[in-house]
C-alpha positions as CSV (number, residue, x, y, z in Angstrom):
1,M,-45.5,86.5,-114.2
2,K,-45.5,85.0,-110.6
3,E,-42.0,83.7,-111.3
4,N,-40.7,87.2,-112.1
5,I,-42.3,88.7,-108.9
6,Y,-40.6,85.9,-106.8
7,E,-37.3,86.6,-108.5
8,R,-37.6,90.3,-107.7
9,K,-38.4,89.6,-104.1
10,V,-35.3,87.4,-103.8
11,I,-33.1,90.1,-105.3
12,F,-34.6,92.8,-103.0
13,L,-34.1,90.7,-99.9
14,A,-30.5,90.0,-100.9
15,S,-29.8,93.7,-101.6
16,G,-31.5,94.6,-98.3
17,S,-29.2,92.2,-96.5
18,K,-26.1,93.8,-98.0
19,F,-27.4,97.3,-97.1
20,S,-28.1,96.2,-93.5
21,L,-24.5,94.9,-93.2
22,L,-23.1,98.1,-94.7
23,F,-25.3,100.2,-92.4
24,S,-24.2,98.2,-89.4
25,A,-20.6,98.6,-90.3
26,I,-20.9,102.4,-90.6
27,I,-22.7,102.7,-87.3
28,S,-20.1,100.5,-85.6
29,A,-17.3,102.6,-87.0
30,I,-18.9,105.8,-85.8
31,L,-19.4,104.4,-82.3
32,F,-15.8,103.2,-82.2
33,F,-14.2,106.5,-83.2
34,S,-16.5,108.5,-81.0
35,C,-15.3,106.5,-78.0
36,V,-11.6,107.0,-78.9
37,T,-10.2,109.8,-76.7
38,P,-7.9,112.2,-78.6
39,P,-4.5,112.7,-77.1
40,V,-4.3,115.5,-74.7
41,Q,-1.7,118.2,-75.5
42,E,0.7,118.6,-72.6
43,N,1.6,122.3,-72.1
44,C,5.2,123.4,-71.4
45,S,5.7,124.6,-67.9
46,R,6.4,128.3,-67.3
47,E,8.4,127.5,-64.2
48,L,12.2,127.9,-64.4
49,L,12.6,124.8,-62.2
50,G,9.7,123.1,-63.9
51,K,9.8,119.8,-65.7
52,S,10.8,120.1,-69.4
53,I,8.8,117.9,-71.7
54,K,10.3,118.5,-75.2
55,N,13.2,116.5,-76.6
56,P,15.9,118.0,-78.9
57,N,14.1,117.1,-82.1
58,Q,10.9,118.9,-81.0
59,L,12.9,122.0,-80.0
60,V,14.5,121.9,-83.5
61,N,11.2,121.6,-85.2
62,F,9.8,124.6,-83.3
63,F,12.9,126.7,-84.2
64,M,12.8,125.7,-87.9
65,N,9.1,126.5,-88.1
66,H,10.1,130.1,-87.3
67,K,13.2,130.3,-89.4
68,P,13.3,127.5,-92.0
69,N,16.6,128.6,-93.7
70,S,18.6,128.3,-90.5
71,D,21.6,125.9,-90.1
72,R,19.7,122.9,-88.9
73,E,22.9,121.1,-87.7
74,K,23.8,124.0,-85.4
75,V,20.2,124.3,-84.1
76,S,20.3,120.5,-83.4
77,R,23.5,120.8,-81.4
78,L,22.2,123.7,-79.4
79,A,18.9,121.8,-78.7
80,E,20.8,118.8,-77.3
81,F,23.1,121.1,-75.2
82,Y,20.0,122.8,-73.7
83,V,18.3,119.5,-72.8
84,E,21.5,118.1,-71.3
85,E,22.7,121.1,-69.5
86,G,19.2,121.9,-68.2
87,A,18.9,118.4,-66.8
88,V,22.2,118.7,-64.9
89,E,21.1,121.9,-63.0
90,G,17.4,121.1,-62.8
91,I,16.5,124.0,-65.1
92,N,13.5,123.8,-67.5
93,S,15.2,123.4,-70.9
94,D,11.9,124.3,-72.7
95,V,12.1,127.7,-71.1
96,A,15.8,128.1,-71.7
97,F,15.5,127.2,-75.3
98,V,12.7,129.6,-76.2
99,Q,14.5,132.3,-74.2
100,M,17.5,131.7,-76.5
101,C,15.2,132.1,-79.5
102,L,13.8,135.4,-78.1
103,E,17.2,136.8,-77.1
104,T,19.0,136.0,-80.3
105,G,16.1,136.5,-82.7
106,F,16.3,132.8,-83.6
107,L,20.1,133.1,-84.0
108,G,19.7,136.1,-86.2
109,Y,21.4,138.4,-83.7
110,G,21.7,142.0,-85.2
111,N,22.4,143.9,-82.0
112,L,25.5,144.1,-79.8
113,V,26.0,140.3,-79.4
114,L,27.7,138.5,-82.3
115,P,27.3,134.8,-83.3
116,E,31.0,134.1,-82.5
117,M,30.5,135.1,-78.9
118,N,28.5,132.0,-78.2
119,N,26.3,134.2,-75.9
120,F,22.8,132.9,-76.3
121,C,21.0,135.0,-73.8
122,G,22.5,138.4,-73.9
123,L,24.7,138.0,-70.8
124,G,26.5,141.3,-70.0
125,S,25.2,143.0,-73.2
126,M,24.5,146.7,-72.2
127,D,26.1,149.1,-74.7
128,A,28.9,149.5,-77.2
129,E,31.5,149.4,-74.5
130,H,29.9,146.3,-72.9
131,P,28.6,144.2,-75.9
132,G,28.4,141.1,-73.8
133,E,30.3,138.0,-72.6
134,Y,32.3,135.7,-74.8
135,F,32.3,132.0,-74.4
136,E,34.8,129.5,-75.8
137,S,32.3,127.1,-77.3
138,E,28.6,126.6,-77.9
139,R,28.2,124.2,-75.1
140,I,29.9,126.5,-72.6
141,G,27.7,129.4,-73.8
142,V,24.6,127.2,-73.2
143,R,25.9,126.2,-69.8
144,A,26.4,129.8,-68.8
145,H,22.8,130.5,-69.9
146,I,21.5,127.6,-67.8
147,Q,23.6,128.7,-64.8
148,H,22.2,132.2,-65.0
149,L,18.7,130.9,-65.0
150,Q,19.6,128.8,-62.0
151,A,20.9,131.9,-60.3
152,Y,17.5,133.5,-60.7
153,A,15.5,130.4,-59.8
154,T,17.3,129.4,-56.6
155,T,18.4,131.0,-53.3
156,A,22.0,131.6,-52.4
157,D,22.3,128.3,-50.4
158,V,21.7,126.2,-53.6
159,S,25.0,125.4,-55.3
160,L,25.7,124.6,-59.0
161,K,26.4,121.0,-60.0
162,Q,29.1,122.0,-62.5
163,E,32.0,124.4,-62.4
164,L,30.9,128.0,-62.7
165,V,31.2,129.5,-66.2
166,D,28.7,132.4,-65.8
167,P,30.7,135.5,-64.9
168,R,27.5,137.3,-63.8
169,Y,26.2,134.5,-61.7
170,S,26.7,135.9,-58.2
171,W,24.7,139.1,-58.6
172,P,21.2,137.6,-59.3
173,H,21.9,134.6,-57.0
174,R,22.2,137.0,-54.0
175,T,19.5,139.5,-54.9
176,K,16.9,138.1,-57.3
177,L,14.4,135.3,-57.3
178,A,12.3,134.3,-60.2
179,R,10.0,131.3,-60.2
180,T,8.4,131.7,-63.6
181,V,9.1,133.4,-66.9
182,F,6.8,136.2,-65.9
183,D,9.1,137.0,-63.0
184,L,11.9,137.7,-65.4
185,A,10.3,140.8,-66.7
186,G,11.9,143.9,-65.2
187,H,14.8,141.9,-63.9
188,W,16.4,139.8,-66.7
189,A,15.1,142.3,-69.2
190,M,13.5,145.7,-68.7
191,D,10.8,144.9,-71.2
192,P,7.5,144.7,-69.2
193,D,6.2,142.2,-71.8
194,Y,9.2,139.9,-71.6
195,G,7.4,137.2,-69.8
196,I,4.4,137.4,-72.1
197,K,6.7,137.0,-75.1
198,L,8.3,133.9,-73.5
199,D,4.8,132.6,-72.6
200,K,3.7,132.9,-76.3
201,Y,6.7,130.9,-77.5
202,L,6.1,128.2,-74.9
203,N,2.5,128.0,-76.0
204,E,3.7,127.4,-79.5
205,L,6.3,124.9,-78.4
206,S,3.6,122.9,-76.6
207,G,2.1,122.0,-80.0
208,F,5.3,120.3,-81.3
């Protein structure tokens, strides 16, 4: 009988040792993960001359999340053009890209501007007699958009880095000044909520 009690004590101690090791491992894991700081999401700037933070792939993912059946190759081309052209003129490509999404309905169009016009921001679009400007290629259309934003974001003494392709550049460059997306409301577009809509898209883009 004594022998059986001794054996049970040995088994209990061995089991207790394993439990202690397991318990210690769990506590260590909890302490480790509680000390790991989660990555901080960097928000997209609302400034037209602000630093862009999203690469072309992130812009594409944002776009496709809104319109999954779109031509991904075309969206990818445009995203690269926006990042490249924005960098040349110092324009926030995050802002420009979401503005393109808003103006074209994520390339759905449906108003006066047609896809073949390569007009990604509604330049010159007013009525049936003035449907908007035509551009020879997607890149030139994006460049015109970037230049028009530069016209709003800078004063008349700031020159473009590339040859002018925006036919409506001189008007805002002389008379308008917009620092953020909110300043575009009532100027770029008459919609009083224009800046709020761009802000919403930039908030979404920040998560990609």
